[in-house]
C-alpha positions in Angstrom: -42.6 -8.6 -259.8 -41.3 -11.6 -260.7 -39.1 -11.9 -263.5 -36.4 -14.6 -264.5 -33.0 -15.1 -262.9 -30.2 -17.9 -263.9 -28.2 -18.5 -260.9 -24.6 -19.8 -261.7 -23.6 -21.7 -258.3 -19.7 -22.8 -257.9 -19.3 -25.8 -255.5 -16.5 -27.6 -254.2 -17.2 -31.3 -255.9 -18.7 -32.9 -252.8 -22.2 -35.0 -252.6 -24.9 -33.7 -251.3 -24.8 -30.0 -252.4 -27.7 -30.3 -254.7 -29.9 -31.7 -252.1 -28.8 -28.4 -250.0 -29.6 -26.0 -252.5 -33.2 -27.5 -253.4 -33.8 -26.7 -249.4 -33.0 -23.5 -249.7 -35.4 -23.2 -252.8 -38.0 -25.1 -251.3 -38.0 -23.1 -248.5 -38.4 -19.9 -250.1 -41.3 -21.9 -252.3 -39.4 -21.3 -255.5 -39.8 -23.7 -258.6 -36.5 -24.5 -260.7 -37.6 -24.4 -264.5 -34.2 -25.8 -265.5 -30.7 -27.0 -264.0 -27.5 -27.8 -265.5 -24.5 -29.2 -263.7 -20.8 -29.3 -265.4 -17.3 -29.1 -264.4 -16.1 -25.4 -264.4 -13.2 -24.0 -265.8 -11.3 -24.1 -262.8 -10.1 -27.7 -261.7 -12.5 -29.2 -259.1 -15.2 -26.7 -259.0 -18.3 -27.7 -260.3 -20.5 -25.5 -261.5 -24.7 -25.4 -261.3 -27.3 -23.4 -263.4 -30.3 -22.8 -262.3 -33.1 -20.8 -263.7 -35.9 -19.4 -261.4 -38.3 -16.9 -261.5 -39.0 -14.6 -258.2 -38.5 -11.5 -257.3 -35.4 -9.2 -257.0 -35.1 -9.3 -253.4 -36.0 -12.9 -253.1 -33.0 -13.9 -255.5 -30.6 -11.6 -253.3 -31.6 -13.8 -249.9 -31.5 -17.3 -251.5 -27.9 -16.1 -253.1 -26.7 -15.2 -249.5 -28.1 -17.9 -247.9 -26.5 -20.2 -250.6 -23.1 -19.0 -250.0 -23.4 -19.6 -246.5 -23.0 -23.6 -247.5 -20.0 -24.9 -246.9 -19.0 -26.7 -250.3 -20.3 -23.3 -251.8 -17.5 -21.2 -253.3 -19.1 -18.5 -255.0 -22.7 -17.5 -256.4 -23.8 -15.0 -259.1 -27.4 -14.3 -260.5 -27.7 -12.7 -263.7 -30.9 -11.5 -265.5 -30.9 -13.1 -269.4 -29.6 -9.8 -271.0 -26.1 -10.1 -268.6 -25.4 -14.2 -269.9 -24.9 -15.8 -273.3 -27.1 -18.8 -273.0 -28.7 -22.2 -275.1 -30.4 -25.0 -274.5 -30.2 -27.9 -276.9 -33.6 -30.1 -277.6 -33.8 -33.8 -279.6 -37.0 -34.3 -281.3 -38.0 -38.0 -282.4 -40.4 -37.4 -285.1 -42.2 -40.3 -287.8 -40.3 -40.7 -290.7 -43.5 -41.0 -293.1 -45.0 -37.8 -291.7 -41.6 -35.6 -292.0 -40.6 -37.2 -295.2 -43.7 -36.2 -297.3 -42.6 -33.8 -300.0 -39.8 -31.3 -298.8 -41.5 -30.6 -295.5 -38.5 -32.2 -293.3 -36.2 -29.8 -295.3 -38.2 -26.6 -294.6 -38.1 -27.4 -290.9 -34.8 -28.0 -290.3 -33.5 -25.0 -292.6 -36.4 -22.7 -291.3 -35.4 -23.3 -287.4 -31.6 -23.7 -288.0 -31.9 -27.7 -286.7 -29.6 -30.6 -287.6 -30.7 -34.1 -288.6 -28.7 -36.8 -286.5 -30.3 -39.8 -287.6 -32.8 -41.2 -290.1 -34.4 -44.9 -290.0 -37.7 -46.0 -291.3 -39.8 -45.3 -288.4 -38.6 -41.7 -287.2 -35.9 -39.0 -287.7 -33.7 -37.4 -285.3 -33.5 -33.7 -285.2 -31.7 -31.6 -282.6 -32.2 -27.7 -282.3 -29.9 -25.8 -279.8 -31.4 -22.1 -278.6 -33.6 -20.6 -276.4 -36.2 -22.0 -275.1 -38.7 -20.3 -277.1 -37.1 -21.6 -280.0 -37.1 -24.8 -279.3 -41.2 -25.0 -278.3 -41.9 -23.2 -281.8 -40.3 -25.7 -283.7 -41.7 -28.6 -280.9 -45.3 -27.1 -281.9 -44.2 -27.1 -285.8 -43.5 -30.6 -285.7 -46.2 -31.8 -283.5 -48.4 -32.5 -286.6 -45.9 -34.8 -287.8 -46.0 -37.0 -285.1 -43.8 -36.0 -282.5 -42.8 -39.8 -280.5 -40.2 -38.3 -278.1 -38.9 -34.9 -276.9 -36.1 -34.0 -274.6 -35.0 -30.4 -273.7 -31.8 -29.6 -271.6 -31.0 -27.1 -268.7 -29.5 -23.6 -269.9 -25.9 -23.7 -269.9 -24.6 -19.7 -270.1 -21.6 -17.9 -269.6 -21.7 -14.1 -268.3 -21.0 -11.4 -270.4 -18.9 -9.9 -267.2 -14.9 -9.8 -267.6 -14.3 -11.0 -263.7 -13.9 -14.3 -264.2 -14.3 -17.2 -261.1 -10.2 -17.7 -260.9 -10.2 -13.8 -259.8 -12.7 -14.3 -257.0 -11.5 -17.6 -255.4 -7.6 -15.7 -255.7 -9.9 -12.4 -253.4 -11.0 -15.0 -251.1 -7.7 -16.8 -250.3 -6.3 -13.4 -250.3 -9.2 -12.6 -247.5 -8.8 -15.7 -245.5 -5.1 -15.4 -245.2 -4.9 -12.2 -244.1 -8.2 -12.6 -241.5 -5.9 -15.8 -240.3 -3.1 -13.4 -239.8 -5.5 -11.1 -237.9 -6.4 -14.0 -235.3 -3.0 -15.1 -235.0 -2.1 -11.7 -234.0 -4.7 -11.0 -231.6 -3.8 -14.3 -229.5 
Protein backbone atom coordinates (compact mmCIF):
# COMPACT_ATOMS: atom_id res chain seq x y z
CA UNK A 1 0.00 0.00 0.00
CA UNK A 2 1.36 3.42 -0.96
CA UNK A 3 1.92 6.00 1.75
CA UNK A 4 3.75 9.28 2.18
CA UNK A 5 7.44 9.23 3.11
CA UNK A 6 9.90 12.03 3.77
CA UNK A 7 13.47 11.33 2.70
CA UNK A 8 16.17 13.35 4.47
CA UNK A 9 19.27 13.03 2.36
CA UNK A 10 22.58 14.45 3.58
CA UNK A 11 25.17 15.06 0.87
CA UNK A 12 28.44 16.74 0.18
CA UNK A 13 27.94 20.02 -1.65
CA UNK A 14 28.71 18.87 -5.22
CA UNK A 15 27.12 19.68 -8.54
CA UNK A 16 24.87 17.00 -10.04
CA UNK A 17 23.71 15.17 -6.93
CA UNK A 18 20.09 16.22 -7.41
CA UNK A 19 20.17 14.80 -10.94
CA UNK A 20 21.48 11.45 -9.64
CA UNK A 21 18.73 11.34 -7.00
CA UNK A 22 15.95 12.10 -9.47
CA UNK A 23 17.26 9.40 -11.84
CA UNK A 24 16.91 6.83 -9.05
CA UNK A 25 13.33 7.95 -8.37
CA UNK A 26 12.42 8.13 -12.06
CA UNK A 27 13.68 4.59 -12.76
CA UNK A 28 11.36 3.32 -10.02
CA UNK A 29 8.51 5.54 -11.31
CA UNK A 30 8.26 7.45 -8.05
CA UNK A 31 6.94 10.99 -8.38
CA UNK A 32 8.42 13.74 -6.20
CA UNK A 33 5.61 15.56 -4.39
CA UNK A 34 7.92 18.11 -2.75
CA UNK A 35 11.63 18.85 -2.62
CA UNK A 36 13.64 21.31 -0.58
CA UNK A 37 17.39 21.83 -0.54
CA UNK A 38 19.31 23.67 2.18
CA UNK A 39 22.44 23.64 4.26
CA UNK A 40 22.40 21.42 7.34
CA UNK A 41 23.64 21.87 10.89
CA UNK A 42 26.94 20.27 9.82
CA UNK A 43 29.25 22.65 7.93
CA UNK A 44 29.74 21.63 4.30
CA UNK A 45 26.82 19.19 4.33
CA UNK A 46 23.66 19.84 2.31
CA UNK A 47 20.21 18.53 3.19
CA UNK A 48 17.68 17.47 0.57
CA UNK A 49 14.18 16.87 1.91
CA UNK A 50 12.10 14.90 -0.56
CA UNK A 51 8.46 13.87 -0.13
CA UNK A 52 7.23 10.86 -2.12
CA UNK A 53 4.30 8.43 -2.13
CA UNK A 54 5.27 4.79 -2.51
CA UNK A 55 5.32 1.45 -0.72
CA UNK A 56 7.43 0.66 2.32
CA UNK A 57 9.44 -1.94 0.39
CA UNK A 58 10.13 0.43 -2.49
CA UNK A 59 11.26 3.33 -0.27
CA UNK A 60 13.77 1.04 1.47
CA UNK A 61 15.20 -0.06 -1.89
CA UNK A 62 15.43 3.55 -3.05
CA UNK A 63 17.11 4.68 0.19
CA UNK A 64 19.74 1.92 -0.09
CA UNK A 65 20.40 2.87 -3.71
CA UNK A 66 20.76 6.56 -2.79
CA UNK A 67 23.23 5.74 -0.01
CA UNK A 68 25.48 4.04 -2.56
CA UNK A 69 26.05 7.35 -4.37
CA UNK A 70 29.53 8.74 -3.74
CA UNK A 71 28.46 12.19 -2.53
CA UNK A 72 25.66 10.92 -0.25
CA UNK A 73 26.63 10.73 3.41
CA UNK A 74 23.42 9.42 4.97
CA UNK A 75 19.79 8.82 4.00
CA UNK A 76 16.92 8.74 6.49
CA UNK A 77 13.36 7.75 5.63
CA UNK A 78 10.53 8.91 7.87
CA UNK A 79 6.77 8.77 8.02
CA UNK A 80 4.91 11.97 8.89
CA UNK A 81 4.52 10.99 12.55
CA UNK A 82 8.32 10.68 12.97
CA UNK A 83 9.08 14.27 11.95
CA UNK A 84 8.10 17.84 12.66
CA UNK A 85 7.45 19.63 9.38
CA UNK A 86 6.03 22.75 7.81
CA UNK A 87 5.56 24.35 4.42
CA UNK A 88 5.18 28.01 3.58
CA UNK A 89 2.83 29.54 1.04
CA UNK A 90 2.37 33.02 -0.37
CA UNK A 91 -0.97 34.23 -1.72
CA UNK A 92 -1.42 37.36 -3.83
CA UNK A 93 -5.10 38.32 -3.79
CA UNK A 94 -6.95 41.31 -5.26
CA UNK A 95 -7.33 44.10 -2.73
CA UNK A 96 -10.91 45.03 -3.64
CA UNK A 97 -12.09 41.46 -3.07
CA UNK A 98 -10.53 41.11 0.37
CA UNK A 99 -11.06 44.62 1.70
CA UNK A 100 -14.86 44.58 1.59
CA UNK A 101 -16.10 44.35 5.18
CA UNK A 102 -13.84 42.53 7.60
CA UNK A 103 -13.28 39.49 5.36
CA UNK A 104 -9.49 39.80 5.40
CA UNK A 105 -9.42 40.05 9.19
CA UNK A 106 -11.50 36.89 9.57
CA UNK A 107 -9.46 34.92 7.03
CA UNK A 108 -6.12 35.96 8.53
CA UNK A 109 -7.20 35.18 12.08
CA UNK A 110 -8.99 31.90 11.29
CA UNK A 111 -6.06 30.53 9.29
CA UNK A 112 -3.23 31.99 11.40
CA UNK A 113 -1.88 33.75 8.33
CA UNK A 114 0.14 36.98 8.11
CA UNK A 115 -0.28 40.01 5.92
CA UNK A 116 3.03 40.77 4.23
CA UNK A 117 2.07 43.60 1.91
CA UNK A 118 -0.97 45.69 1.05
CA UNK A 119 -1.20 47.77 -2.12
CA UNK A 120 -4.15 49.31 -3.99
CA UNK A 121 -4.11 46.35 -6.41
CA UNK A 122 -3.26 43.37 -4.24
CA UNK A 123 -2.68 41.93 -0.76
CA UNK A 124 0.05 39.36 -0.08
CA UNK A 125 -0.63 36.81 2.64
CA UNK A 126 1.75 34.24 4.13
CA UNK A 127 0.69 30.93 5.64
CA UNK A 128 2.97 28.43 7.33
CA UNK A 129 1.59 24.98 8.04
CA UNK A 130 0.85 21.57 6.58
CA UNK A 131 -0.28 21.09 2.99
CA UNK A 132 -3.93 20.61 3.98
CA UNK A 133 -4.00 23.90 5.92
CA UNK A 134 -2.50 25.74 2.96
CA UNK A 135 -4.95 24.13 0.54
CA UNK A 136 -7.88 25.10 2.81
CA UNK A 137 -6.75 28.74 2.84
CA UNK A 138 -6.30 28.73 -0.94
CA UNK A 139 -9.86 27.46 -1.47
CA UNK A 140 -11.21 30.12 0.88
CA UNK A 141 -9.30 32.89 -0.94
CA UNK A 142 -10.24 31.80 -4.49
CA UNK A 143 -13.63 33.61 -4.54
CA UNK A 144 -11.81 36.90 -3.81
CA UNK A 145 -9.46 36.69 -6.79
CA UNK A 146 -6.18 34.85 -6.25
CA UNK A 147 -3.66 36.45 -8.61
CA UNK A 148 -0.68 34.29 -7.64
CA UNK A 149 0.01 31.35 -5.37
CA UNK A 150 3.34 29.73 -4.45
CA UNK A 151 4.03 26.92 -1.99
CA UNK A 152 7.41 25.71 -0.80
CA UNK A 153 8.52 22.16 -0.37
CA UNK A 154 8.49 20.50 3.01
CA UNK A 155 10.99 21.59 5.63
CA UNK A 156 11.40 18.90 8.27
CA UNK A 157 13.39 17.91 11.32
CA UNK A 158 13.26 14.53 12.98
CA UNK A 159 11.97 13.64 16.40
CA UNK A 160 14.87 11.20 16.83
CA UNK A 161 17.60 12.12 19.28
CA UNK A 162 20.59 10.77 17.36
CA UNK A 163 21.81 13.57 15.09
CA UNK A 164 23.75 13.50 11.83
CA UNK A 165 27.11 14.36 13.40
CA UNK A 166 26.87 11.18 15.51
CA UNK A 167 26.32 9.11 12.35
CA UNK A 168 29.25 10.88 10.66
CA UNK A 169 31.54 10.08 13.61
CA UNK A 170 30.41 6.44 13.49
CA UNK A 171 31.12 6.32 9.74
CA UNK A 172 34.60 7.83 10.26
CA UNK A 173 35.35 5.29 12.98
CA UNK A 174 34.16 2.40 10.78
CA UNK A 175 36.28 3.67 7.88
CA UNK A 176 39.32 4.03 10.16
CA UNK A 177 38.91 0.46 11.44
CA UNK A 178 38.42 -0.80 7.88
CA UNK A 179 41.62 1.02 6.75
CA UNK A 180 43.60 -0.45 9.61
CA UNK A 181 42.30 -3.93 8.77
CA UNK A 182 43.31 -3.54 5.13
CA UNK A 183 46.81 -2.36 6.13
CA UNK A 184 47.26 -5.34 8.46
CA UNK A 185 46.27 -7.87 5.78
CA UNK A 186 48.94 -6.57 3.34
